[in-house]
Phi, psi and omega in degrees: 000134181261136178233170182234136179259111181285160175297119183275160176058040177209175180293347181267007189292345180256027181301133177287124181300335185272057176291150172279117185272123177292314175204155178233132181236161173235149178207172177276320179226126176251118181253125180257115179116114182262041172272192183303316181295315183295314184290322180291318176299317179300317179297316183297320180288317181298324179298337181261012176079016180268122178299128183220136176242125181252121181252124178238129185292326182275165182270352173207176181264000191272096176228143185289148167059045169265164180299129185242017183251124176251117188270168182306325180301319180286322177297325175295320177296317178298325177294320179296334177270358181074025186246352189296318182296317180289326178296320181284355174281344176287148179302128182203170173235162180239140176238112185271342180217154168255117182238150173237141180245123174255172178300339184260328189198172174243128181244144175262118181269329180211135180238106185282347183295343181271353182288144178276082183205156175283353184230070186279055182194166172266126177273121182260100186228129178308132184300326179301322180291323178295314181296318178297319180298313184290319180291326175296322176293318181294327182292352174286346184256134187291344183269005182256135174226130178248129177238111176271157179069029181256101184267096183293130183237339185217148167263143175263123183235136177220123179054040177080008182240131174287128185239018177140196184220164168241139178226157175256147179146163177055045172091010178156203181266141179229157182232134174235116177260140186211154173295320180226135173248132180242124175269109177234038191258031163082188189293337177253041189306124174288323181292327175297321179288316180298320181277359177058043178282145181260133181245151171255119186252148173246174185236087175302148186277011186214164167236176185224137168256128180252137175200172180238144173226154183300144175248132181267151181303329181277357179292160178305152187284317186267239179231172183204136171263144180237136178230127176229195180286102180077012183228145174224136179213140175243136181243121183244133184289117174239043179078255181278355182232157162265126169270119191245131173254113179257112186274133181232158177299147179305129179080007184268004186296316184295325177294320179293318178299317182295328180288336175098162182295325182297321177294322178294318179298319179296320180294323178295315180294326179299322181271334179222082186302333181292350178268011186310309181280331187285334182294343178294346176292340177276099184246351185208145180295342178294343177279354186242125178259136181260128176244117173280110186287129180228162173209128182203165179218123177292134183296314180229121189277000192212160165215171183307120177087357185219134179227138173256141176220169179063211182296340175297329180262331183208107177283127184258144167293153178286355180301122180083351178059035188270353188305311181300316188289322176289328176295317179292323175297322173304316182297318180296314179297320178300315179294319179300317186280322192257354181300313181295312176302322179292323177295329175275358178059038179204108181250119180270163179296327180288337174294318178292321178298327180296323178298312179297320180300323181282334188253343185290317182297310177300327177294316178298320182293315182290326177292325176294321176298316178298318179299319179299314179297318181297318183279323187283325185242303189298310182297322180297320180288312186293332185260017181216144174264007179277156176296130182289129176251106182303136177303149183303324184299331180292345181270355180274117184305325184296332181284348176293337183284334183290305176297327178297319179292313181298315183283317188281318186246340183089169186294312179236138178297141176239130183232151178283123175268134181254000000 
């Protein structure tokens, strides 16, 4: 007997199981979420002749203030797929170092030029362009299907095994049955909620305001971190604009809103005086996106027939911009481990467990590194009006290679198996 698990804790929790289905499809792998993890996994499976359906809730990939940094680890994966040269033909910028500027000096926190890779830099490419590029590549394979505007609302469960999903969109309810369902639907994952997965959460000491300001041709090419008295800001090159992350103390957003835009503009200029005239472009709070910074790890990433990867399995802090890259590494390991079982049309629970075993340790290590940076540097700056004095260890050149390695390549190398 087949049953349906409705979306819990929402207005849809009383959904009638007897929906009128517009159409029902079958596939070998149904991937929910068209972010970096979902699109790369779909491409890897389709290249091996595995039928795969990718469901994306939005009608396009163009959303503001998503992660736009592609690290050397992902460029190596793109090279293994024969895609790196064409990817780099898209308009992009390169960041060879992560530097922070204080009122007294400029410090280099990570130097990627020392990494043993053909791509010793961070590629700064709008995520929408990356997602479009990968899905266009996947569409060359007959076993790939992309459905935009597919709002997944239910898991299909039979005898304790997840056998697909139901989604709304395109005129009604639709059903996709699959040997394996993969939740790659981000930090607010519906599949994580539907499957009642348990997470262990930490409490980062900050939140982030995202906005854009004009970038002048004479401005620095890559990116730059700024530290002032009680302020932290990161500036990322987006061609004609700076994409700016203004870090605020956890829970401080309402106080900043109450102080008004003029006070925010003054604080920005205090930390980056060269933006004095440009901050006048901020005229409305609608130009500013608020990100509540979270960090968590799902205890068990899988149940029979269902696997979580990327932010659905582990929500990352924005420190180091590693979220995209660890999500894509999850996708590569998932394809490496599960391609053969999917080709045999039989995925066991231990196959899913193998994915978590390979990816959980590097995820824990990078999250511990992020927590260290947040407590060691960010919390100290945000909770003090004193001038920040960088720890002596940050001045040792040899230590620049450690964060460069963790951020750029990840804890363990991940490679595409053919």
